[in-house]
Wavefront OBJ file of the C-alpha trace (Angstrom):
o trace
v 0.000 0.000 0.000
v 2.935 2.338 0.657
v 3.943 2.093 -3.006
v 0.652 3.587 -4.117
v 0.587 6.475 -1.627
v 4.244 7.464 -2.044
v 3.630 9.474 -5.272
v 0.805 11.376 -3.559
v 3.001 12.096 -0.554
v 5.770 13.299 -2.873
v 3.259 15.438 -4.756
v 2.074 17.043 -1.521
v 5.653 17.619 -0.383
v 6.611 19.125 -3.750
v 3.516 21.344 -3.718
v 4.418 22.667 -0.255
v 8.005 23.314 -1.367
v 6.741 25.079 -4.499
v 4.406 27.304 -2.481
v 7.220 28.118 -0.031
v 9.535 29.007 -2.923
v 6.876 31.210 -4.528
v 6.314 33.019 -1.209
v 10.081 33.552 -0.864
v 10.205 34.811 -4.462
v 7.365 37.231 -3.753
v 9.133 38.493 -0.627
v 12.387 39.029 -2.525
v 10.630 40.828 -5.387
v 8.787 43.028 -2.887
v 12.003 43.904 -1.052
v 13.736 44.632 -4.363
v 10.875 46.841 -5.562
v 10.634 48.698 -2.265
v 14.401 49.185 -2.135
v 14.464 50.616 -5.656
v 11.457 52.821 -4.903
v 13.016 54.106 -1.692
v 16.278 54.743 -3.537
v 14.447 56.778 -6.183
v 12.494 58.655 -3.519
v 15.554 59.559 -1.464
v 17.474 60.542 -4.594
v 14.650 62.808 -5.685
v 14.432 64.379 -2.215
v 18.174 65.072 -2.287
v 17.990 66.572 -5.788
v 14.945 68.671 -4.875
v 16.590 69.916 -1.683
v 19.797 70.861 -3.492
v 17.833 72.406 -6.345
v 15.769 74.429 -3.884
v 18.892 75.897 -2.321
v 20.246 76.859 -5.749
v 16.865 78.294 -6.788
v 16.703 80.313 -3.570
v 20.172 81.770 -4.184
v 19.296 82.612 -7.803
v 16.005 84.201 -6.732
v 17.803 86.309 -4.127
v 20.316 87.431 -6.742
v 17.525 88.329 -9.179
v 15.758 90.274 -6.428
v 18.918 92.281 -5.795
v 19.491 92.927 -9.513
v 15.879 93.942 -10.159
v 15.903 96.050 -7.012
v 18.916 97.982 -8.246
v 17.436 98.369 -11.733
v 14.050 99.678 -10.605
v 15.290 101.380 -7.441
v 13.249 99.278 -5.007
v 14.242 95.938 -3.502
v 10.653 95.370 -2.411
v 9.541 95.819 -6.022
v 12.184 93.316 -7.158
v 10.968 90.833 -4.543
v 7.379 91.351 -5.701
v 8.309 90.732 -9.348
v 10.184 87.533 -8.446
v 7.239 86.407 -6.292
v 4.849 86.935 -9.212
v 7.149 84.917 -11.492
v 7.243 82.086 -8.939
v 3.449 82.298 -8.613
v 2.987 81.936 -12.363
v 5.391 78.975 -12.503
v 3.612 77.354 -9.542
v 0.213 77.837 -11.188
v 1.471 76.284 -14.436
v 2.918 73.300 -12.552
v -0.374 72.905 -10.667
v -2.299 72.780 -13.950
v -0.093 70.059 -15.473
v 0.587 68.135 -12.257
v -1.354 65.037 -13.333
v 0.431 64.652 -16.622
v 3.780 65.775 -15.263
v 3.944 63.833 -12.006
v 1.244 61.162 -11.823
v 1.923 59.683 -15.247
v 5.663 59.733 -14.553
v 5.253 57.930 -11.236
v 2.929 55.322 -12.738
v 5.437 54.627 -15.518
v 8.275 54.480 -12.984
v 6.493 51.945 -10.762
v 5.414 49.846 -13.736
v 9.013 49.801 -14.915
v 10.310 48.926 -11.453
v 7.860 46.149 -10.702
v 6.977 44.634 -14.076
v 9.694 45.241 -16.688
v 12.316 43.476 -14.587
v 10.006 40.465 -14.203
v 9.807 40.176 -18.000
v 13.598 40.456 -18.273
v 13.985 37.683 -15.669
v 11.577 35.450 -17.602
v 13.424 36.099 -20.881
v 16.747 35.276 -19.194
v 15.326 32.001 -17.892
v 14.129 30.958 -21.363
l 1 2 3 4 5 6 7 8 9 10 11 12 13 14 15 16 17 18 19 20 21 22 23 24 25 26 27 28 29 30 31 32 33 34 35 36 37 38 39 40 41 42 43 44 45 46 47 48 49 50 51 52 53 54 55 56 57 58 59 60 61 62 63 64 65 66 67 68 69 70 71 72 73 74 75 76 77 78 79 80 81 82 83 84 85 86 87 88 89 90 91 92 93 94 95 96 97 98 99 100 101 102 103 104 105 106 107 108 109 110 111 112 113 114 115 116 117 118 119 120 121 122 123
């Protein structure tokens, strides 16, 4: 009787091992995706922070130049503020296309394109 049940026992054992391997694979893919996402996020924060400092210095310089040209530093600051307001409004209007679509494409690339490359490498 043991001869007949051995294949079923092996099948059950192999199925459990397969499920365990798939769970481990899912965990590794999740960690990889989260690590890449966190890396992109931290890189973007660093770039935005550095860019903000540069933009602040440039804006201050433009305020001083405009202030000298028109004779009023307050007027120069107001002109720069209006320019920043217009840029902010334009970014607000295109935020969906500019940011949301970019993030969706980024996450699709991170989580799905690499899976296809792995499958092609296995073939």
